[in-house]
DSSP file (Angstrom, degrees, kcal/mol; ACC not computed):
  #  RESIDUE AA STRUCTURE BP1 BP2  ACC     N-H-->O    O-->H-N    N-H-->O    O-->H-N    TCO  KAPPA ALPHA  PHI   PSI    X-CA   Y-CA   Z-CA
    1    1 A X              0   0    0      0, 0.0     2,-0.1     0, 0.0     0, 0.0   0.000 360.0 360.0 360.0 133.3    4.3   80.2  -24.9
    2    2 A X        -     0   0    0      1,-0.1     2,-0.2     0, 0.0     0, 0.0  -0.455 360.0-113.0 -76.7 145.5    6.6   77.2  -25.1
    3    3 A X        -     0   0    0     -2,-0.1     2,-0.4     2,-0.0    -1,-0.1  -0.557  34.4-155.2 -73.7 142.8    8.2   75.7  -22.0
    4    4 A X        -     0   0    0     -2,-0.2     2,-0.5     2,-0.0    -1,-0.0  -0.931  10.8-152.4-123.1 147.1   11.9   76.1  -21.9
    5    5 A X        -     0   0    0     -2,-0.4     2,-0.9     3,-0.0     3,-0.2  -0.978   4.0-161.9-117.6 120.7   14.5   74.1  -20.1
    6    6 A X    >   +     0   0    0     -2,-0.5     3,-1.1     1,-0.2    -2,-0.0  -0.611  26.7 156.0-103.7  72.4   17.7   76.0  -19.1
    7    7 A X  T 3  S+     0   0    0     -2,-0.9    -1,-0.2     1,-0.2     0, 0.0   0.767  71.6  52.3 -69.0 -26.4   20.1   73.1  -18.5
    8    8 A X  T 3  S+     0   0    0     -3,-0.2     2,-0.5     2,-0.0    -1,-0.2   0.397  90.3  94.3 -92.2   3.3   23.2   75.3  -19.1
    9    9 A X    <   -     0   0    0     -3,-1.1     2,-0.5     2,-0.0    -3,-0.1  -0.820  58.8-156.5-101.6 131.8   22.3   78.0  -16.6
   10   10 A X        -     0   0    0     -2,-0.5     2,-0.6     2,-0.0    -2,-0.0  -0.926   5.7-166.6-106.2 127.2   23.6   77.9  -13.0
   11   11 A X        -     0   0    0     -2,-0.5     2,-0.7     2,-0.0    -2,-0.0  -0.959  16.8-139.1-112.3 120.1   21.5   79.8  -10.4
   12   12 A X        +     0   0    0     -2,-0.6    -2,-0.0     1,-0.1     0, 0.0  -0.689  22.5 178.2 -79.8 113.8   23.3   80.3   -7.1
   13   13 A X        +     0   0    0     -2,-0.7    -1,-0.1     2,-0.0     2,-0.1   0.300  35.6 126.8 -99.6   9.0   20.6   79.8   -4.5
   14   14 A X        -     0   0    0      1,-0.1    68,-0.1     2,-0.1    -2,-0.0  -0.369  57.5-143.8 -67.0 144.6   23.0   80.3   -1.5
   15   15 A X  S    S+     0   0    0     67,-0.1    67,-3.0    66,-0.1    68,-0.9   0.505  81.3  58.5 -83.2  -5.2   21.9   82.8    1.1
   16   16 A X  E     -A   81   0A   0     65,-0.3     2,-0.3    66,-0.2    65,-0.2  -0.895  56.6-175.3-128.4 155.7   25.6   83.9    1.5
   17   17 A X  E     -A   80   0A   0     63,-2.3    63,-3.1    -2,-0.3     2,-0.5  -0.925  21.8-130.6-135.6 162.7   28.4   85.3   -0.5
   18   18 A X  E     +A   79   0A   0     -2,-0.3     2,-0.3    61,-0.2    61,-0.2  -0.981  29.0 176.0-116.2 130.3   32.1   86.0    0.3
   19   19 A X  E     -A   78   0A   0     59,-2.1    59,-2.8    -2,-0.5     2,-0.2  -0.925  33.1-103.1-130.1 155.5   33.5   89.4   -0.7
   20   20 A X  E     -A   77   0A   0     -2,-0.3    21,-2.8    57,-0.2     2,-0.3  -0.569  36.9-114.1 -79.1 139.2   36.9   91.1   -0.1
   21   21 A X  B     -b   41   0A   0     55,-2.7    54,-2.6    52,-0.4    21,-0.2  -0.556  16.0-153.6 -71.8 133.8   37.2   93.7    2.6
   22   22 A X  S    S+     0   0    0     19,-3.0     2,-0.3    -2,-0.3    20,-0.2   0.511  77.0   5.2 -86.1  -6.2   37.9   97.2    1.2
   23   23 A X  S    S-     0   0    0     18,-0.5     2,-0.3    50,-0.1    52,-0.1  -0.956  97.4 -72.0-161.0 167.4   39.6   98.3    4.4
   24   24 A X        -     0   0    0     -2,-0.3     2,-0.5    49,-0.2    49,-0.2  -0.594  50.2-160.2 -66.3 130.8   40.7   97.0    7.8
   25   25 A X  B     -F   72   0B   0     47,-3.1    47,-2.2    -2,-0.3     3,-0.3  -0.974  13.5-154.8-121.4 120.1   37.4   96.5    9.7
   26   26 A X  S    S-     0   0    0     -2,-0.5     2,-0.3     1,-0.3    -1,-0.1   0.881  85.4  -2.2 -62.7 -41.3   37.7   96.3   13.5
   27   27 A X        +     0   0    0     44,-0.1    -1,-0.3     1,-0.1    44,-0.2  -0.806  60.4 168.7-155.1 109.0   34.5   94.2   13.9
   28   28 A X    >   +     0   0    0     42,-2.2     3,-1.5    -3,-0.3    27,-0.3   0.555  35.5 129.5 -97.0  -9.5   32.3   93.3   10.9
   29   29 A X  T 3  S-     0   0    0      1,-0.3    28,-0.2    30,-0.2    27,-0.2  -0.216  83.8  -8.6 -59.5 128.5   30.0   90.8   12.7
   30   30 A X  T 3  S+     0   0    0     25,-1.7    59,-2.9     1,-0.2     2,-0.4   0.794 102.8 129.5  57.5  35.0   26.2   91.4   12.2
   31   31 A X    <   -     0   0    0     -3,-1.5    24,-2.6    57,-0.2    -1,-0.2  -0.907  65.5-105.6-117.5 147.0   26.8   94.7   10.5
   32   32 A X  E     -C   54   0A   0     74,-2.9    12,-2.6    -2,-0.4     2,-0.4  -0.486  38.3-154.2 -68.9 137.5   25.3   95.9    7.2
   33   33 A X  E     -CD  53  43A   0     20,-2.9    19,-2.7    10,-0.3    20,-1.1  -0.900  12.5-174.5-119.0 145.6   27.9   95.9    4.4
   34   34 A X  E     - D   0  42A   0      8,-2.9     8,-2.4    -2,-0.4     2,-0.3  -0.911  31.1-100.9-132.4 159.2   28.1   98.0    1.2
   35   35 A X  E     - D   0  41A   0     15,-0.5     6,-0.2    -2,-0.3     2,-0.1  -0.594  32.6-144.6 -79.2 142.1   30.4   98.1   -1.8
   36   36 A X    >   -     0   0    0      4,-3.3     3,-1.8    -2,-0.3    -1,-0.1  -0.315  41.1 -82.7 -91.2-174.9   33.1  100.7   -1.9
   37   37 A X  T 3  S+     0   0    0      1,-0.3    -2,-0.0     2,-0.1    -1,-0.0   0.669 130.7  52.4 -66.4 -16.0   34.3  102.4   -5.2
   38   38 A X  T 3  S-     0   0    0      2,-0.1    -1,-0.3   -16,-0.0     3,-0.1   0.391 120.6-104.7 -98.7   1.6   36.6   99.4   -5.9
   39   39 A X  S <  S+     0   0    0     -3,-1.8   -19,-0.2     1,-0.3     2,-0.2   0.624  83.5 120.8  84.6  13.3   33.8   96.8   -5.6
   40   40 A X        -     0   0    0    -21,-0.1    -4,-3.3   -18,-0.1     2,-0.3  -0.599  64.6-102.4-100.1 168.8   35.0   95.6   -2.1
   41   41 A X  E     +bD  21  35A   0    -21,-2.8   -19,-3.0    -6,-0.2   -18,-0.5  -0.733  38.9 164.4-102.0 145.3   32.9   95.6    1.0
   42   42 A X  E     - D   0  34A   0     -8,-2.4    -8,-2.9    -2,-0.3     2,-0.1  -0.927  52.8 -72.9-140.5 161.0   33.0   98.1    3.9
   43   43 A X  E     - D   0  33A   0     -2,-0.3   -10,-0.3   -10,-0.2    63,-0.2  -0.381  53.3-123.7 -58.4 133.5   30.5   98.7    6.7
   44   44 A X        -     0   0    0    -12,-2.6    62,-1.2    61,-0.2     2,-0.3  -0.362  31.5-163.1 -70.7 157.5   27.5  100.6    5.3
   45   45 A X    >   -     0   0    0     60,-0.2     3,-1.3    59,-0.1     4,-0.4  -0.999  51.0  -4.7-148.6 149.3   26.7  103.9    7.0
   46   46 A X  T 3  S-     0   0    0     -2,-0.3    57,-0.2     1,-0.3    58,-0.1   0.577  99.0 -89.5  46.6  25.5   23.8  106.4    7.3
   47   47 A X  T 3  S+     0   0    0     55,-1.0    69,-2.2    56,-0.2    -1,-0.3   0.566  97.1 117.4  65.8  10.2   21.5  104.6    4.8
   48   48 A X    <   +     0   0    0     -3,-1.3     2,-0.3    67,-0.2    -1,-0.1   0.598  63.7  54.8 -91.4 -10.5   22.8  106.5    1.8
   49   49 A X  S    S-     0   0    0     -4,-0.4    67,-0.2    67,-0.1    53,-0.2  -0.908  94.1 -94.9-121.6 149.6   24.3  103.6   -0.2
   50   50 A X        -     0   0    0     -2,-0.3   -15,-0.5     1,-0.1     2,-0.4  -0.363  45.0-129.3 -57.3 140.8   22.7  100.4   -1.5
   51   51 A X        -     0   0    0     66,-0.2   -17,-0.2     1,-0.2     3,-0.1  -0.806  14.8-160.5-101.7 133.2   23.4   97.6    1.0
   52   52 A X        -     0   0    0    -19,-2.7     2,-0.3    -2,-0.4   -18,-0.2   0.933  57.6 -81.4 -74.7 -48.6   24.9   94.2    0.0
   53   53 A X  E     -C   33   0A   0    -20,-1.1   -20,-2.9   -22,-0.1     2,-0.5  -0.954  53.6 -55.9 171.7-159.0   23.8   92.3    3.1
   54   54 A X  E     -CE  32  81A   0     27,-2.3    27,-3.2    -2,-0.3   -22,-0.2  -0.955  46.6-119.9-118.5 126.5   24.7   91.5    6.7
   55   55 A X  E     - E   0  80A   0    -24,-2.6   -25,-1.7    -2,-0.5    25,-0.3  -0.397  37.6-112.5 -62.1 136.8   28.1   90.1    7.7
   56   56 A X    >   -     0   0    0     23,-2.5     3,-1.7   -27,-0.2    23,-0.1  -0.294  18.1-116.2 -69.7 155.2   27.7   86.8    9.4
   57   57 A X  T 3  S+     0   0    0      1,-0.3   -28,-0.1   -28,-0.2    -1,-0.1   0.772 117.6  57.5 -62.9 -25.0   28.5   86.4   13.1
   58   58 A X  T >  S+     0   0    0      2,-0.0     3,-1.2    21,-0.0    -1,-0.3   0.557  79.4 118.6 -81.6  -8.1   31.3   84.0   12.1
   59   59 A X  T <  S+     0   0    0     -3,-1.7   -30,-0.2     1,-0.3   -31,-0.1  -0.317  72.7  28.7 -60.5 139.7   33.0   86.6    9.9
   60   60 A X  T >  S+     0   0    0     17,-0.4     3,-1.2    10,-0.1    10,-0.6   0.615  75.2 139.0  85.5  13.5   36.5   87.4   11.0
   61   61 A X  T <   +     0   0    0     -3,-1.2    -2,-0.1     1,-0.3     5,-0.1   0.787  62.3  64.3 -62.2 -28.2   37.0   84.0   12.5
   62   62 A X  T 3   +     0   0    0      9,-0.1    -1,-0.3     6,-0.1     6,-0.1   0.042  69.4 154.4 -88.7  27.9   40.6   83.8   11.1
   63   63 A X    X   -     0   0    0     -3,-1.2     3,-2.3     4,-0.4     9,-0.1  -0.310  52.7-124.0 -54.5 135.6   41.8   86.7   13.2
   64   64 A X  T 3  S+     0   0    0      1,-0.3    -1,-0.1     2,-0.1    -3,-0.0   0.708 108.6  62.9 -61.7 -21.0   45.6   86.3   13.7
   65   65 A X  T 3  S-     0   0    0      2,-0.2    -1,-0.3     1,-0.1     3,-0.1   0.628 110.1-121.2 -76.8 -12.3   45.2   86.4   17.5
   66   66 A X  S <  S+     0   0    0     -3,-2.3     2,-0.2     1,-0.4    -2,-0.1   0.275  77.5 116.1  87.9 -11.6   43.1   83.2   17.3
   67   67 A X  S    S-     0   0    0     -5,-0.1     2,-1.3     1,-0.1    -1,-0.4  -0.543  74.6-119.4 -86.9 156.2   40.2   85.0   19.0
   68   68 A X        +     0   0    0     -2,-0.2    -7,-0.2     1,-0.2    -6,-0.1  -0.696  55.7 145.1 -96.0  83.8   36.9   85.5   17.2
   69   69 A X        -     0   0    0     -2,-1.3    -1,-0.2    -9,-0.5   -40,-0.2   0.585  63.1-119.2 -95.8 -13.1   36.9   89.3   17.3
   70   70 A X        +     0   0    0    -10,-0.6   -42,-2.2     1,-0.3     2,-0.3   0.462  64.5 146.1  84.0   0.9   35.2   89.9   13.9
   71   71 A X        -     0   0    0    -11,-0.3     2,-0.4   -44,-0.2    -1,-0.3  -0.550  23.7-179.2 -75.8 133.1   38.3   91.8   12.7
   72   72 A X  B     -F   25   0B   0    -47,-2.2   -47,-3.1    -2,-0.3     2,-0.3  -0.982  18.5-135.9-129.2 146.3   39.1   91.5    9.1
   73   73 A X    >   -     0   0    0     -2,-0.4     3,-2.6   -49,-0.2   -52,-0.4  -0.658  43.2 -77.4 -96.7 155.6   42.1   93.1    7.2
   74   74 A X  T 3  S+     0   0    0      1,-0.3   -52,-0.2    -2,-0.3    -1,-0.1  -0.255 120.8  21.4 -51.5 130.5   41.8   94.7    3.8
   75   75 A X  T 3  S+     0   0    0    -54,-2.6    -1,-0.3     1,-0.4     2,-0.1   0.187  95.4 119.5  93.3 -15.4   41.6   92.0    1.1
   76   76 A X  S <  S-     0   0    0     -3,-2.6   -55,-2.7   -56,-0.1    -1,-0.4  -0.440  72.0 -94.5 -78.7 158.7   40.4   89.3    3.5
   77   77 A X  E     -A   20   0A   0    -57,-0.2     2,-0.5    -2,-0.1   -17,-0.4  -0.470  31.0-161.7 -74.0 141.2   37.1   87.6    2.8
   78   78 A X  E     -A   19   0A   0    -59,-2.8   -59,-2.1    -2,-0.2     2,-0.5  -0.995  15.5-138.9-120.3 122.2   33.9   88.8    4.6
   79   79 A X  E     -A   18   0A   0     -2,-0.5   -23,-2.5   -61,-0.2     2,-0.4  -0.712  27.1-171.5 -83.6 126.6   31.0   86.3    4.6
   80   80 A X  E     -AE  17  55A   0    -63,-3.1   -63,-2.3    -2,-0.5     2,-0.5  -0.969  23.2-139.0-129.3 130.4   27.8   88.1    4.0
   81   81 A X  E     +AE  16  54A   0    -27,-3.2   -27,-2.3    -2,-0.4   -65,-0.3  -0.773  22.3 177.1 -84.9 128.0   24.1   87.0    4.2
   82   82 A X        +     0   0    0    -67,-3.0     2,-0.3    -2,-0.5    55,-0.2   0.497  58.1  14.6-112.7  -7.3   22.3   88.5    1.2
   83   83 A X  S    S+     0   0    0    -68,-0.9    -1,-0.1    53,-0.1    53,-0.1  -0.956  92.3  36.6-156.6 173.4   18.8   87.0    1.6
   84   84 A X  E    S-G  135   0C   0     51,-0.6    51,-3.1    -2,-0.3     2,-0.5  -0.371  98.6 -29.2  77.8-154.1   16.3   85.2    4.0
   85   85 A X  E    S+G  134   0C   0     49,-0.2     2,-0.2    -2,-0.1    49,-0.2  -0.855  72.6 147.4-104.0 129.3   16.1   85.9    7.7
   86   86 A X  E     -G  133   0C   0     47,-2.3    47,-3.0    -2,-0.5     2,-0.4  -0.771  40.8 -98.4-144.2-171.8   19.2   87.0    9.6
   87   87 A X  E     -G  132   0C   0     45,-0.2     2,-0.3    -2,-0.2    45,-0.2  -0.940  26.5-175.8-122.6 140.3   20.4   89.1   12.6
   88   88 A X  E     -G  131   0C   0     43,-2.1    43,-3.0    -2,-0.4     2,-0.3  -0.976  31.9-110.9-131.9 146.5   21.9   92.6   12.6
   89   89 A X  E     -G  130   0C   0    -59,-2.9    19,-3.4    -2,-0.3     2,-0.3  -0.619  35.1-131.4 -79.7 132.6   23.3   94.5   15.6
   90   90 A X  B     -h  108   0C   0     39,-2.9    38,-2.9    -2,-0.3    39,-0.2  -0.649  17.8-166.5 -91.0 138.7   21.1   97.4   16.6
   91   91 A X  S    S-     0   0    0     17,-2.6     2,-0.3    -2,-0.3    36,-0.2   0.417  75.0 -18.1 -97.3  -1.2   22.4  100.9   17.2
   92   92 A X  S    S-     0   0    0     16,-0.2     2,-0.3    34,-0.2    37,-0.2  -0.938 103.7 -27.2-177.1-167.2   19.2  102.1   18.9
   93   93 A X        -     0   0    0     -2,-0.3     2,-0.4    33,-0.1    17,-0.3  -0.483  52.9-179.6 -70.6 128.3   15.5  101.4   19.4
   94   94 A X  B     -L  125   0D   0     31,-3.0    31,-2.6    -2,-0.3     2,-0.2  -0.997  18.4-139.6-128.7 126.4   14.0   99.5   16.5
   95   95 A X    >   -     0   0    0     -2,-0.4     3,-2.2    29,-0.2    26,-0.2  -0.550  30.8 -96.6 -83.8 148.1   10.3   98.5   16.6
   96   96 A X  T 3  S+     0   0    0      1,-0.3    26,-0.2    -2,-0.2    28,-0.1  -0.457 115.2  24.1 -59.4 131.5    9.0   95.2   15.4
   97   97 A X  T 3  S+     0   0    0     24,-2.8    -1,-0.3     1,-0.3     2,-0.1   0.359  93.5 134.1  90.6  -4.4    7.8   95.7   11.8
   98   98 A X    <   -     0   0    0     -3,-2.2    23,-3.0    22,-0.1     2,-0.3  -0.463  62.6-111.8 -77.9 149.9   10.1   98.7   11.2
   99   99 A X  E     -I  120   0C   0     21,-0.2    12,-2.8    12,-0.2     2,-0.4  -0.659  37.1-146.0 -77.1 136.6   12.1   99.1    8.1
  100  100 A X  E     +IJ 119 110C   0     19,-3.2    18,-3.1    -2,-0.3    19,-1.3  -0.875  22.8 169.1-113.9 138.2   15.8   98.8    9.0
  101  101 A X  E     - J   0 109C   0      8,-3.1     8,-2.0    -2,-0.4     2,-0.5  -0.664  41.5 -79.1-128.1-173.8   18.8  100.6    7.4
  102  102 A X  E     - J   0 108C   0     14,-0.5   -55,-1.0     6,-0.2     6,-0.2  -0.807  41.0-173.6 -94.1 129.3   22.5  101.0    8.2
  103  103 A X    >   -     0   0    0      4,-4.1     3,-1.9    -2,-0.5   -56,-0.2  -0.234  54.8 -31.1 -96.6-163.5   23.5  103.5   10.8
  104  104 A X  G >  S+     0   0    0      1,-0.3     3,-1.3   -59,-0.2    -1,-0.3  -0.261 133.6   4.5 -54.0 129.7   27.1  104.5   11.7
  105  105 A X  G 3  S-     0   0    0      1,-0.2    -1,-0.3   -62,-0.2   -60,-0.2   0.664 129.7 -64.7  69.7  17.7   29.5  101.6   11.1
  106  106 A X  G <  S+     0   0    0     -3,-1.9   -74,-2.9   -62,-1.2    -1,-0.2   0.498  93.3 144.9  84.6   3.2   26.9   99.3    9.7
  107  107 A X    <   -     0   0    0     -3,-1.3    -4,-4.1   -76,-0.2    -1,-0.3  -0.539  57.0 -98.4 -75.3 141.9   24.9   99.1   12.9
  108  108 A X  E     +hJ  90 102C   0    -19,-3.4   -17,-2.6    -6,-0.2     2,-0.3  -0.253  46.4 170.7 -66.6 145.7   21.1   98.9   12.4
  109  109 A X  E     - J   0 101C   0     -8,-2.0    -8,-3.1   -19,-0.2     2,-0.2  -0.964  43.4 -88.4-145.4 157.8   18.9  101.9   12.6
  110  110 A X  E     - J   0 100C   0    -17,-0.3   -10,-0.2    -2,-0.3     2,-0.1  -0.527  53.0-115.5 -67.4 135.0   15.2  102.7   11.7
  111  111 A X        -     0   0    0    -12,-2.8     2,-0.2    -2,-0.2   -12,-0.2  -0.458  28.1-161.2 -77.4 144.2   15.0  103.7    8.1
  112  112 A X    >   -     0   0    0     -2,-0.1     3,-2.3     1,-0.1    28,-0.2  -0.713  43.5 -64.0-113.4 168.9   13.9  107.2    7.1
  113  113 A X  T 3  S+     0   0    0      1,-0.3    28,-0.2    -2,-0.2    -1,-0.1  -0.290 124.8  20.6 -54.5 132.7   12.6  108.4    3.7
  114  114 A X  T 3  S+     0   0    0     26,-2.1    -1,-0.3     1,-0.3    27,-0.1   0.195  94.9 126.4  92.1 -14.8   15.3  108.1    1.1
  115  115 A X    <   -     0   0    0     -3,-2.3    25,-3.1    24,-0.1     2,-0.6  -0.356  66.5-114.5 -72.7 154.2   17.3  105.5    3.0
  116  116 A X  E     - K   0 139C   0    -69,-2.2   -14,-0.5    23,-0.2     2,-0.3  -0.821  35.2-141.1 -85.7 125.5   18.4  102.2    1.5
  117  117 A X  E     - K   0 138C   0     21,-3.7    21,-1.2    -2,-0.6   -16,-0.3  -0.694  20.9-171.1 -92.8 137.7   16.6   99.5    3.5
  118  118 A X  E     -     0   0C   0    -18,-3.1    18,-1.6    -2,-0.3     2,-0.3   0.705  64.0 -55.0 -94.4 -27.4   18.3   96.2    4.4
  119  119 A X  E     -IK 100 135C   0    -19,-1.3   -19,-3.2    16,-0.3     2,-0.5  -0.995  56.8 -68.0 173.5-174.2   15.1   94.6    5.7
  120  120 A X  E     -IK  99 134C   0     14,-1.8    14,-2.3    -2,-0.3     2,-0.3  -0.901  47.4-117.9-107.5 128.4   12.1   94.4    8.0
  121  121 A X  E     - K   0 133C   0    -23,-3.0   -24,-2.8    -2,-0.5    12,-0.3  -0.503  25.0-175.7 -68.8 124.3   12.5   94.0   11.7
  122  122 A X  S    S+     0   0    0     10,-3.5     2,-0.3    -2,-0.3    11,-0.2   0.472  74.4  32.7 -96.3  -6.3   10.9   90.7   12.9
  123  123 A X  S    S-     0   0    0      9,-0.8     2,-0.3   -28,-0.1   -26,-0.2  -0.957  86.8-110.2-140.2 156.8   11.7   91.6   16.5
  124  124 A X        -     0   0    0     -2,-0.3     2,-0.3   -28,-0.1   -29,-0.2  -0.642  41.2-173.3 -81.1 150.2   11.9   94.8   18.6
  125  125 A X  B     -L   94   0D   0    -31,-2.6   -31,-3.0    -2,-0.3     2,-0.2  -0.995  17.3-152.2-146.7 151.1   15.5   95.7   19.6
  126  126 A X    >   -     0   0    0     -2,-0.3     3,-1.8   -33,-0.2   -36,-0.3  -0.593  54.2 -54.5-108.2 175.4   17.3   98.2   21.8
  127  127 A X  T 3  S+     0   0    0      1,-0.3   -36,-0.2   -36,-0.2    -1,-0.2  -0.248 125.6  10.9 -53.7 134.9   20.8   99.5   21.4
  128  128 A X  T 3  S+     0   0    0    -38,-2.9     2,-0.3     1,-0.3    -1,-0.3   0.629 102.6 117.3  67.4  18.1   23.5   96.7   21.3
  129  129 A X  S <  S-     0   0    0     -3,-1.8   -39,-2.9   -39,-0.2     2,-0.4  -0.778  70.9-107.0-106.2 158.2   20.9   94.0   20.9
  130  130 A X  E     -G   89   0C   0     -2,-0.3     2,-0.5   -41,-0.2   -41,-0.2  -0.682  29.7-156.1 -82.8 137.9   20.5   91.7   17.9
  131  131 A X  E     -G   88   0C   0    -43,-3.0   -43,-2.1    -2,-0.4     2,-0.4  -0.969  11.1-136.9-116.1 124.2   17.5   92.4   15.7
  132  132 A X  E     -G   87   0C   0     -2,-0.5   -10,-3.5   -45,-0.2    -9,-0.8  -0.678  32.3-177.3 -79.4 128.1   16.1   89.5   13.6
  133  133 A X  E     -GK  86 121C   0    -47,-3.0   -47,-2.3    -2,-0.4     2,-0.8  -0.944  34.7-130.6-130.1 149.8   15.3   90.8   10.1
  134  134 A X  E     -GK  85 120C   0    -14,-2.3   -14,-1.8    -2,-0.3     2,-0.4  -0.896  40.1-130.2 -90.0 112.1   13.8   89.6    6.9
  135  135 A X  E     +GK  84 119C   0    -51,-3.1   -51,-0.6    -2,-0.8   -16,-0.3  -0.521  47.7 146.2 -71.9 122.5   16.4   90.7    4.4
  136  136 A X  E     -     0   0C   0    -18,-1.6     2,-0.4    -2,-0.4   -53,-0.1  -0.829  34.2-146.7-156.0 114.7   14.8   92.6    1.4
  137  137 A X  E     +     0   0C   0     -2,-0.3     2,-0.3   -55,-0.2   -19,-0.2  -0.723  37.3 122.0 -99.1 129.2   16.8   95.4   -0.1
  138  138 A X  E     - K   0 117C   0    -21,-1.2   -21,-3.7    -2,-0.4     2,-0.5  -0.962  59.1 -94.0-165.6 171.0   15.2   98.5   -1.6
  139  139 A X  E     - K   0 116C   0     -2,-0.3   -23,-0.2   -23,-0.3     2,-0.2  -0.878  41.3-125.6-100.3 128.5   15.2  102.3   -1.3
  140  140 A X              0   0    0    -25,-3.1   -26,-2.1    -2,-0.5   -28,-0.1  -0.498 360.0 360.0 -74.4 135.4   12.5  103.7    1.0
  141  141 A X              0   0    0     -2,-0.2   -28,-0.2   -28,-0.2    -1,-0.1   0.454 360.0 360.0 -76.5 360.0   10.2  106.4   -0.5
C-alpha cells in the first residue's frame, strides 16, 4: 500500500467546540449536552439521546448580569468539551469506573443498558459533586 500525504485536509484536533443553544438554559456548566431537532444544543436527559459532550465550567460567562451563572439564552454559544478528560456534575452516587450517562437536565447518572454513555468515571462522586470522566461516547449494551 502506498503512503499518502493529505496536505489539503484539515483535521480539527481541539477538545472543544462551540454550538448554539437551542433554548434558554438556566445553568449549562458541567452538564451533558445533546443536539435538538434543529441541530442546536440543549441539556441531555435520561440517557436516551446521543450526547455531544459536556459544557465547560466557563460556559455562560457572558451573562448580562455580569455574574458567571452558566445561563445562556437561545442562540448564544455554548462551549462544549467533546473528548479527553473533563468534569461533569453528578446527580447521585457514581462509582469510580462506572459508565456515566445524562440524567435530568444533563446532570451525570450511572448508565443503564440502552443508555447513551458520555464516559467512564475516573473518580467516585456523590450528588452535587464533580465527577472526573474520560469522555468516550457510545450506546451501552
